[in-house]
C-alpha positions as a Markdown table, in Angstrom:
| # | Residue | x | y | z |
|---|---|---|---|---|
| 1 | Met | -13.7 | 66.0 | 15.0 |
| 2 | Val | -17.2 | 67.0 | 14.3 |
| 3 | Val | -15.6 | 70.0 | 12.3 |
| 4 | Ser | -12.5 | 71.1 | 11.4 |
| 5 | Val | -11.4 | 74.5 | 10.3 |
| 6 | Asn | -7.5 | 75.3 | 9.5 |
| 7 | Gln | -6.9 | 79.0 | 8.3 |
| 8 | Leu | -10.1 | 79.7 | 7.1 |
| 9 | Glu | -10.3 | 83.1 | 5.3 |
| 10 | Lys | -13.3 | 84.5 | 3.2 |
| 11 | His | -12.9 | 87.8 | 1.4 |
| 12 | Tyr | -15.9 | 89.4 | 0.0 |
| 13 | Gly | -13.7 | 92.4 | -2.4 |
| 14 | Val | -11.9 | 94.2 | -0.1 |
| 15 | Asn | -13.7 | 93.0 | 2.8 |
| 16 | Arg | -12.5 | 90.3 | 4.9 |
| 17 | Ala | -15.4 | 88.8 | 6.7 |
| 18 | Leu | -13.1 | 85.6 | 7.8 |
| 19 | Gly | -9.2 | 86.3 | 8.1 |
| 20 | Gly | -7.4 | 83.0 | 8.8 |
| 21 | Val | -10.1 | 81.1 | 11.6 |
| 22 | Ser | -8.7 | 77.5 | 13.0 |
| 23 | Leu | -10.7 | 75.6 | 15.5 |
| 24 | Asp | -12.4 | 72.1 | 16.0 |
| 25 | Val | -15.5 | 71.0 | 17.1 |
| 26 | Glu | -15.6 | 67.3 | 18.8 |
| 27 | Pro | -18.3 | 65.1 | 18.6 |
| 28 | Gly | -21.3 | 65.3 | 21.1 |
| 29 | Thr | -20.9 | 68.9 | 22.0 |
| 30 | Leu | -22.5 | 71.8 | 22.4 |
| 31 | Phe | -20.8 | 74.7 | 20.7 |
| 32 | Gly | -20.9 | 78.3 | 20.9 |
| 33 | Leu | -20.1 | 81.2 | 18.5 |
| 34 | Leu | -20.3 | 84.4 | 19.9 |
| 35 | Gly | -19.7 | 87.7 | 18.4 |
| 36 | Gln | -20.8 | 91.4 | 17.3 |
| 37 | Asn | -22.6 | 91.8 | 14.1 |
| 38 | Gly | -20.3 | 91.6 | 11.4 |
| 39 | Ala | -17.8 | 89.4 | 13.6 |
| 40 | Gly | -18.2 | 86.6 | 10.6 |
| 41 | Lys | -20.7 | 84.2 | 12.7 |
| 42 | Thr | -22.5 | 83.6 | 9.8 |
| 43 | Thr | -20.1 | 83.6 | 7.4 |
| 44 | Leu | -18.2 | 80.4 | 9.1 |
| 45 | Ile | -21.8 | 78.7 | 9.1 |
| 46 | Lys | -23.0 | 79.0 | 5.5 |
| 47 | Ile | -19.4 | 77.4 | 4.7 |
| 48 | Leu | -19.9 | 75.0 | 6.9 |
| 49 | Leu | -23.4 | 74.0 | 5.3 |
| 50 | Gly | -21.8 | 74.5 | 1.9 |
| 51 | Leu | -23.6 | 77.7 | 1.3 |
| 52 | Val | -20.9 | 80.0 | 0.7 |
| 53 | Ala | -17.6 | 78.8 | -0.7 |
| 54 | Pro | -13.7 | 80.0 | 1.1 |
| 55 | Thr | -11.3 | 82.0 | -0.6 |
| 56 | Ala | -8.8 | 80.4 | 1.4 |
| 57 | Gly | -8.1 | 77.7 | 4.1 |
| 58 | Glu | -9.9 | 74.3 | 4.7 |
| 59 | Ala | -12.9 | 72.7 | 6.4 |
| 60 | Phe | -14.1 | 69.6 | 7.0 |
| 61 | Leu | -17.8 | 68.2 | 8.5 |
| 62 | Leu | -18.1 | 65.0 | 10.1 |
| 63 | Gly | -14.7 | 64.3 | 8.1 |
| 64 | Gln | -15.5 | 65.2 | 4.7 |
| 65 | Pro | -15.0 | 68.4 | 2.9 |
| 66 | Val | -17.7 | 71.0 | 3.4 |
| 67 | Gly | -20.5 | 70.9 | 0.9 |
| 68 | Thr | -20.3 | 67.2 | 0.5 |
| 69 | Phe | -23.8 | 65.5 | -0.1 |
| 70 | Ser | -23.4 | 62.5 | 2.5 |
| 71 | Ala | -22.2 | 65.1 | 5.0 |
| 72 | Arg | -24.8 | 67.4 | 4.4 |
| 73 | Arg | -28.0 | 64.6 | 4.8 |
| 74 | Glu | -26.3 | 64.6 | 8.7 |
| 75 | Val | -27.0 | 68.3 | 9.0 |
| 76 | Gly | -29.8 | 69.7 | 10.9 |
| 77 | Tyr | -29.9 | 73.9 | 10.3 |
| 78 | Leu | -31.7 | 76.7 | 11.5 |
| 79 | Pro | -31.0 | 79.9 | 10.2 |
| 80 | Glu | -31.8 | 83.0 | 12.1 |
| 81 | Asp | -34.4 | 85.0 | 9.9 |
| 82 | His | -35.8 | 81.9 | 8.5 |
| 83 | Arg | -39.4 | 82.3 | 6.5 |
| 84 | Leu | -41.8 | 79.6 | 6.9 |
| 85 | Pro | -44.8 | 78.9 | 4.1 |
| 86 | Glu | -47.4 | 80.7 | 5.8 |
| 87 | Tyr | -49.9 | 78.6 | 4.5 |
| 88 | His | -49.5 | 75.6 | 6.0 |
| 89 | Thr | -50.3 | 73.9 | 9.3 |
| 90 | Ser | -46.9 | 72.2 | 11.6 |
| 91 | Arg | -48.3 | 69.2 | 10.4 |
| 92 | Ser | -48.3 | 69.6 | 6.8 |
| 93 | Leu | -45.1 | 72.0 | 7.0 |
| 94 | Leu | -43.2 | 68.9 | 8.6 |
| 95 | Asp | -44.7 | 65.9 | 6.8 |
| 96 | Leu | -43.0 | 68.4 | 3.2 |
| 97 | Tyr | -40.1 | 68.7 | 4.7 |
| 98 | Gly | -40.0 | 65.1 | 6.1 |
| 99 | Ala | -41.0 | 64.0 | 2.4 |
| 100 | Leu | -38.2 | 66.0 | 1.0 |
| 101 | Gln | -35.6 | 64.2 | 3.3 |
| 102 | Gly | -36.8 | 61.0 | 2.4 |
| 103 | Leu | -38.4 | 59.8 | 5.4 |
| 104 | Pro | -41.3 | 57.3 | 5.4 |
| 105 | Arg | -45.0 | 58.6 | 5.5 |
| 106 | Arg | -45.4 | 56.8 | 8.7 |
| 107 | Asp | -41.8 | 57.7 | 10.5 |
| 108 | Arg | -42.1 | 61.8 | 9.5 |
| 109 | Ser | -45.6 | 61.5 | 10.8 |
| 110 | Arg | -44.7 | 59.6 | 14.5 |
| 111 | Arg | -41.5 | 61.9 | 14.4 |
| 112 | Ala | -43.6 | 65.1 | 13.7 |
| 113 | Ala | -46.2 | 64.1 | 16.3 |
| 114 | Glu | -43.2 | 63.8 | 19.1 |
| 115 | Leu | -41.8 | 67.1 | 18.2 |
| 116 | Leu | -44.5 | 68.9 | 17.6 |
| 117 | Asp | -45.3 | 67.7 | 21.4 |
| 118 | Leu | -41.8 | 68.3 | 22.8 |
| 119 | Leu | -42.0 | 71.8 | 21.8 |
| 120 | Gly | -45.0 | 73.2 | 23.2 |
| 121 | Leu | -47.0 | 72.9 | 19.9 |
| 122 | Ala | -49.2 | 70.1 | 20.2 |
| 123 | Gly | -53.4 | 71.0 | 19.7 |
| 124 | Arg | -52.4 | 73.6 | 17.1 |
| 125 | Glu | -51.3 | 71.0 | 14.3 |
| 126 | Lys | -54.6 | 72.5 | 12.3 |
| 127 | Leu | -53.4 | 76.3 | 12.9 |
| 128 | Arg | -52.0 | 77.9 | 9.7 |
| 129 | Ile | -48.9 | 79.0 | 10.0 |
| 130 | Arg | -49.8 | 82.4 | 9.4 |
| 131 | Gly | -51.6 | 82.6 | 12.7 |
| 132 | Tyr | -48.3 | 81.7 | 14.2 |
| 133 | Ser | -46.5 | 84.0 | 16.7 |
| 134 | Lys | -42.8 | 84.5 | 16.5 |
| 135 | Gly | -41.6 | 82.1 | 19.3 |
| 136 | Met | -44.2 | 79.6 | 17.9 |
| 137 | Lys | -42.4 | 79.8 | 14.3 |
| 138 | Gln | -39.4 | 79.7 | 16.0 |
| 139 | Arg | -40.2 | 76.5 | 17.7 |
| 140 | Leu | -41.4 | 74.8 | 14.2 |
| 141 | Gly | -38.2 | 76.2 | 12.8 |
| 142 | Leu | -36.4 | 74.1 | 15.4 |
| 143 | Ala | -38.9 | 70.9 | 14.7 |
| 144 | Gln | -38.1 | 71.2 | 11.2 |
| 145 | Ala | -34.5 | 71.0 | 11.8 |
| 146 | Leu | -34.5 | 68.1 | 14.1 |
| 147 | Leu | -37.1 | 66.3 | 11.6 |
| 148 | His | -34.8 | 63.6 | 10.4 |
| 149 | Arg | -32.9 | 63.1 | 13.7 |
| 150 | Pro | -29.6 | 64.8 | 12.6 |
| 151 | Arg | -25.8 | 64.4 | 13.9 |
| 152 | Val | -24.9 | 68.1 | 13.8 |
| 153 | Leu | -27.0 | 70.7 | 14.4 |
| 154 | Phe | -26.7 | 74.1 | 13.3 |
| 155 | Leu | -28.5 | 76.9 | 15.2 |
| 156 | Asp | -28.7 | 80.5 | 14.4 |
| 157 | Glu | -30.6 | 82.2 | 17.2 |
| 158 | Pro | -32.5 | 79.4 | 18.3 |
| 159 | Thr | -34.4 | 81.3 | 21.7 |
| 160 | Asp | -35.6 | 84.3 | 18.9 |
| 161 | Gly | -38.7 | 86.1 | 20.2 |
| 162 | Val | -39.4 | 82.9 | 22.3 |
| 163 | Asp | -41.0 | 83.4 | 26.0 |
| 164 | Pro | -39.0 | 82.2 | 29.2 |
| 165 | Val | -40.6 | 79.1 | 29.5 |
| 166 | Gly | -40.3 | 78.1 | 25.8 |
| 167 | Arg | -36.2 | 79.1 | 26.5 |
| 168 | Lys | -36.5 | 76.6 | 29.1 |
| 169 | Glu | -38.0 | 74.1 | 27.2 |
| 170 | Ile | -35.9 | 74.4 | 24.5 |
| 171 | Arg | -32.7 | 74.1 | 26.7 |
| 172 | Asp | -33.6 | 71.2 | 27.6 |
| 173 | Leu | -34.6 | 69.7 | 24.4 |
| 174 | Leu | -31.3 | 70.5 | 23.1 |
| 175 | Leu | -29.3 | 69.0 | 26.2 |
| 176 | Glu | -31.2 | 66.0 | 25.4 |
| 177 | Glu | -30.0 | 66.1 | 22.2 |
| 178 | Arg | -26.6 | 66.2 | 23.5 |
| 179 | Arg | -26.6 | 63.3 | 25.5 |
| 180 | Arg | -28.0 | 61.6 | 22.4 |
| 181 | Gly | -24.7 | 62.3 | 21.0 |
| 182 | Val | -25.8 | 65.1 | 18.6 |
| 183 | Thr | -23.4 | 67.8 | 17.9 |
| 184 | Ile | -24.8 | 71.4 | 18.3 |
| 185 | Phe | -23.5 | 74.7 | 17.0 |
| 186 | Ile | -25.3 | 77.2 | 18.3 |
| 187 | Asn | -25.0 | 81.4 | 17.4 |
| 188 | Ser | -26.6 | 83.6 | 19.6 |
| 189 | His | -26.3 | 87.1 | 21.7 |
| 190 | Leu | -28.1 | 86.1 | 24.8 |
| 191 | Leu | -24.6 | 84.9 | 26.4 |
| 192 | Gly | -26.7 | 83.8 | 29.8 |
| 193 | Glu | -28.2 | 80.9 | 27.6 |
| 194 | Val | -24.8 | 80.2 | 25.8 |
| 195 | Glu | -23.0 | 79.9 | 29.6 |
| 196 | Gln | -25.6 | 77.7 | 30.8 |
| 197 | Leu | -26.1 | 75.3 | 27.7 |
| 198 | Cys | -22.1 | 75.4 | 26.1 |
| 199 | Asp | -19.8 | 73.0 | 26.7 |
| 200 | Arg | -17.0 | 75.2 | 24.2 |
| 201 | Val | -17.2 | 79.0 | 23.3 |
| 202 | Ala | -15.3 | 81.0 | 20.6 |
| 203 | Ile | -15.9 | 84.4 | 20.4 |
| 204 | Leu | -15.0 | 85.9 | 17.0 |
| 205 | Arg | -14.1 | 90.1 | 16.5 |
| 206 | Lys | -13.9 | 90.8 | 12.6 |
| 207 | Gly | -13.7 | 87.7 | 11.2 |
| 208 | Arg | -10.8 | 86.2 | 13.7 |
| 209 | Leu | -11.1 | 84.3 | 16.1 |
| 210 | Ile | -10.2 | 85.4 | 19.7 |
| 211 | Val | -10.7 | 83.6 | 22.3 |
| 212 | Thr | -12.0 | 79.7 | 22.1 |
| 213 | Gly | -12.4 | 77.2 | 25.5 |
| 214 | Thr | -14.3 | 75.8 | 27.4 |
| 215 | Val | -17.2 | 78.2 | 29.5 |
| 216 | Pro | -15.1 | 77.2 | 33.1 |
| 217 | Glu | -12.1 | 78.7 | 31.2 |
| 218 | Leu | -13.0 | 81.7 | 30.0 |
| 219 | Thr | -15.3 | 82.8 | 33.4 |
| 220 | Arg | -12.4 | 82.4 | 35.5 |
| 221 | Gln | -13.0 | 83.7 | 39.2 |
| 222 | Lys | -12.4 | 86.9 | 39.7 |
| 223 | Ala | -9.9 | 88.3 | 42.5 |
| 224 | Ser | -12.7 | 89.6 | 44.9 |
| 225 | Trp | -15.3 | 88.4 | 47.1 |
| 226 | Ile | -18.5 | 89.6 | 48.6 |
| 227 | Val | -18.5 | 89.9 | 52.1 |
| 228 | Arg | -20.5 | 89.9 | 54.8 |
| 229 | Phe | -19.8 | 90.5 | 58.1 |
| 230 | Asp | -21.9 | 91.0 | 61.6 |
| 231 | Arg | -21.6 | 94.6 | 61.5 |
| 232 | Asp | -20.2 | 97.6 | 59.4 |
| 233 | Pro | -16.7 | 98.0 | 59.7 |
| 234 | Pro | -15.6 | 101.2 | 61.3 |
| 235 | Ala | -14.3 | 103.4 | 59.0 |
| 236 | Ser | -11.0 | 103.2 | 60.4 |
| 237 | Phe | -10.9 | 99.4 | 59.4 |
| 238 | His | -8.4 | 98.8 | 56.4 |
| 239 | Val | -5.9 | 95.9 | 55.9 |
| 240 | Pro | -2.9 | 97.1 | 53.0 |
| 241 | Gly | -3.3 | 95.8 | 49.9 |
| 242 | Thr | -7.2 | 95.6 | 50.2 |
| 243 | Ser | -10.2 | 97.7 | 49.8 |
| 244 | Leu | -13.9 | 97.3 | 50.8 |
| 245 | Glu | -16.9 | 98.9 | 48.7 |
| 246 | Ala | -20.3 | 98.3 | 49.2 |
| 247 | Val | -22.2 | 96.4 | 47.3 |
| 248 | Asp | -26.0 | 97.7 | 48.5 |
| 249 | Asp | -27.9 | 99.2 | 51.4 |
| 250 | Ser | -27.6 | 95.8 | 53.3 |
| 251 | Gly | -24.3 | 95.4 | 54.5 |
| 252 | Thr | -22.7 | 93.5 | 51.6 |
| 253 | Leu | -19.5 | 94.2 | 50.5 |
| 254 | Arg | -17.0 | 93.6 | 47.7 |
| 255 | Leu | -13.6 | 93.2 | 48.8 |
| 256 | Val | -11.2 | 93.7 | 46.1 |
| 257 | Ile | -7.2 | 92.2 | 46.8 |
| 258 | Asp | -4.9 | 93.9 | 44.4 |
| 259 | Ser | -2.3 | 91.1 | 43.8 |
| 260 | Ile | 0.5 | 93.6 | 42.8 |
| 261 | Val | 0.5 | 95.1 | 46.5 |
| 262 | Thr | 0.5 | 92.0 | 47.7 |
| 263 | Pro | 3.2 | 89.5 | 47.0 |
| 264 | Ala | 1.5 | 86.9 | 48.8 |
| 265 | Gly | -1.1 | 86.7 | 45.7 |
| 266 | Pro | -4.7 | 86.5 | 46.4 |
| 267 | Asp | -5.0 | 83.6 | 48.8 |
| 268 | Gly | -2.6 | 84.8 | 51.0 |
| 269 | Ala | -4.1 | 88.7 | 51.0 |
| 270 | Leu | -7.2 | 87.2 | 51.8 |
| 271 | Asp | -6.1 | 85.1 | 54.7 |
| 272 | Gly | -4.1 | 88.4 | 56.3 |
| 273 | Phe | -7.8 | 90.6 | 55.9 |
| 274 | Val | -9.6 | 87.5 | 58.0 |
| 275 | Val | -7.3 | 87.6 | 60.5 |
| 276 | Ala | -7.4 | 91.5 | 60.4 |
| 277 | Ala | -11.4 | 91.5 | 60.5 |
| 278 | Gly | -10.7 | 89.0 | 63.3 |
| 279 | Ala | -8.5 | 91.1 | 65.6 |
| 280 | Ala | -10.6 | 94.4 | 64.8 |
| 281 | Gly | -13.5 | 92.0 | 66.1 |
| 282 | Leu | -16.0 | 91.8 | 63.1 |
| 283 | Arg | -17.5 | 88.2 | 63.3 |
| 284 | Leu | -17.6 | 87.0 | 59.1 |
| 285 | Arg | -21.0 | 85.9 | 58.5 |
| 286 | His | -20.6 | 85.6 | 54.4 |
| 287 | Leu | -17.5 | 85.0 | 52.4 |
| 288 | Glu | -18.3 | 84.3 | 48.6 |
| 289 | Arg | -15.2 | 84.4 | 45.5 |
| 290 | Glu | -17.2 | 86.4 | 42.6 |
| 291 | Arg | -16.7 | 84.7 | 39.3 |
| 292 | Ala | -16.5 | 86.5 | 36.3 |
| 293 | Thr | -19.7 | 86.0 | 33.0 |
| 294 | Leu | -19.3 | 85.2 | 29.2 |
| 295 | Glu | -20.7 | 88.7 | 29.4 |
| 296 | Asp | -17.6 | 90.2 | 31.0 |
| 297 | Leu | -15.3 | 88.5 | 28.7 |
| 298 | Tyr | -17.4 | 89.5 | 25.8 |
| 299 | Leu | -18.1 | 93.1 | 26.2 |
| 300 | Arg | -14.2 | 93.2 | 27.1 |
| 301 | Ile | -13.4 | 91.8 | 23.7 |
| 302 | Ala | -16.5 | 93.9 | 22.1 |
| 303 | Gly | -14.5 | 97.0 | 23.6 |
| 304 | Glu | -11.2 | 96.7 | 22.6 |
| 305 | Gly | -12.1 | 95.8 | 19.3 |
| 306 | Gly | -13.9 | 98.8 | 19.0 |
| 307 | Pro | -17.7 | 99.1 | 16.6 |
| 308 | Thr | -17.3 | 96.0 | 14.3 |
């Protein structure tokens, strides 16, 4: 495992930031960490980086206890609220960071040029960072995290302040890094982006791990379908155990099946609905099962836990 955490706790006085978190992250995984502000996400990342000591439990990074120098050399990190020295240009800043990481001058120059091009900053190498927009600073922060070709990336809100085109470029870059075998640990509030990118997701609430799994596992199909007929069904049309509700003004309907009322279950009830619709002279034009989203799950968990 790249990351292995077992019953991890962190207390700040009477405040319990983490209350017994256990999780594993396999090599080459894009892992999304979700939770409201104060859920413990940043505390967990700081422990994994060796910046904060846990109160109890254990955590390993690349098979070594967190904080080990050799493991930390393999990590790239982009904090949420990073501060870049604004008197530098992008090239001089990356050259400085590369030197601190022990990269030879020629290697860091070549790598800096490659990353600035990939992240849409080519041609602005001589512009001082104080003249950069928030999105440009975010791209440059990601460049410094990738500069030494780390095996593990910790990214806290990596696309914050970046325009849609830039977010697409960053997503493509992260997917390419994953194809190279890099393990990427993302903390983000952009749930749609996490759903597009991540292989596995964990949701924290009040310092506890509420759910973890693959995106398909966590976004299971609903017992409802989007339906369109060749004409509006008559007001008298009704199939026991089901209900129809309008989605919009185009004639699109949502078919909801009550599996409790219908012992045959959703699929059996659906078959009965289609047969009944045909008997009523309704021709089915479209039938598509609805799928829950990561946002649906996140909001339900957040609602159950109340404010954090």
